[in-house]
Every structure is written in structure tokens, then in C-alpha cells.
C-alpha positions in Angstrom: 23.6 -7.1 -47.7 20.7 -6.2 -50.0 18.3 -3.3 -49.5 15.5 -5.4 -48.0 17.5 -6.4 -45.0 18.8 -3.0 -44.0 17.3 -1.5 -40.8 16.8 2.3 -40.6 18.2 3.1 -37.1 17.0 6.7 -37.2 13.4 5.5 -36.7 14.1 3.5 -33.6 14.4 6.4 -31.1 11.8 6.9 -28.3 9.5 10.0 -28.8 7.7 9.7 -25.4 9.6 12.6 -23.9 9.4 14.9 -26.8 5.8 14.2 -27.8 3.3 16.6 -26.1 -0.3 15.7 -25.5 -3.1 18.2 -24.8 -5.7 16.6 -22.5 -8.3 18.5 -20.6 -6.5 21.8 -20.5 -3.2 20.1 -19.7 -0.1 20.2 -21.9 2.0 17.2 -20.7 4.5 14.8 -22.1 3.4 11.4 -23.4 5.5 9.5 -20.9 4.0 11.5 -17.9 0.5 10.7 -19.0 1.3 7.0 -19.4 2.9 6.9 -16.0 0.0 8.6 -14.3 -2.5 6.2 -15.9 -0.4 3.3 -14.6 -0.3 4.8 -11.1 -4.1 5.5 -11.0 -4.9 2.0 -12.2 -2.6 0.5 -9.6 -4.3 2.5 -6.8 -7.7 1.4 -8.0 -6.6 -2.3 -8.0 -5.0 -1.9 -4.6 -8.1 -0.4 -3.1 -10.3 -3.0 -4.6 -8.2 -5.8 -3.1 -8.1 -4.2 0.3 -11.8 -3.7 0.3 -12.5 -7.3 -0.8 -10.2 -8.6 2.0 -11.9 -6.5 4.6 -15.4 -7.5 3.4 -14.8 -11.2 3.1 -15.8 -13.8 5.6 -13.1 -15.4 7.7 -13.5 -18.8 5.9 -13.1 -17.4 2.4 -9.9 -17.8 0.4 -8.3 -14.3 -0.1 -5.1 -15.5 -1.7 -6.0 -13.9 -5.1 -6.3 -10.5 -3.4 -3.0 -10.9 -1.6 -1.3 -12.0 -4.8 -2.6 -8.9 -6.7 -1.4 -6.6 -3.9 2.1 -8.1 -3.9 2.2 -8.0 -7.7 1.3 -4.3 -7.8 3.7 -3.4 -5.0 6.6 -5.0 -7.0 6.1 -2.4 -9.6 7.0 0.4 -7.2 9.4 -1.1 -4.7 13.0 -1.1 -6.0 14.8 -4.4 -6.1 17.4 -4.7 -3.4 21.0 -4.1 -4.4 24.2 -4.6 -2.5 26.3 -1.5 -2.6 29.9 -1.5 -1.5 30.9 1.8 0.0 34.6 2.2 -0.8 36.4 4.8 1.2 
């Protein structure tokens, strides 16, 4: 194996937990800020979809809004698992 094909494994670790960001008088980890931005954007999209469904006429097609709602909810609802309780 020559020097060009070697991979430096030391540079592959994730610095999200150790990197601190200072934003608006807040000293938080990078991962927390990314997570909160995701949550806020999800809430905005959910509220938009719900408002558009409420305001729409009964004969309008609302399938896009229901699809968006179900897509956002799949981010937060854990997938079902079958756990065997061995006693």
C-alpha cells in the first residue's frame, strides 16, 4: 500500500459534542444547536401544514400537507421493536 491510499483514522472522529458555540449569550455544544434548529424547523412546518389544512376549502386536495405531517412525525416517533422479556 503506498502513501496515497492510506487513510488517517485520527481525523474521522466527530467533534459535535466537544465543539462549543457562543450564540446570543449562550455557550452550547454544536450538536445541541443543530438539534434545536431541527426541532424549530419541524414545528414551523407542522404548524404551516395544520393551518393550511384548516384554511382550505373542503374540495381542495390536502394530501401534500398530510404527507408533510407524516414525514415530520417519523423523525420523532421511534420505530416499533419487538422486545422479548426473558424472566
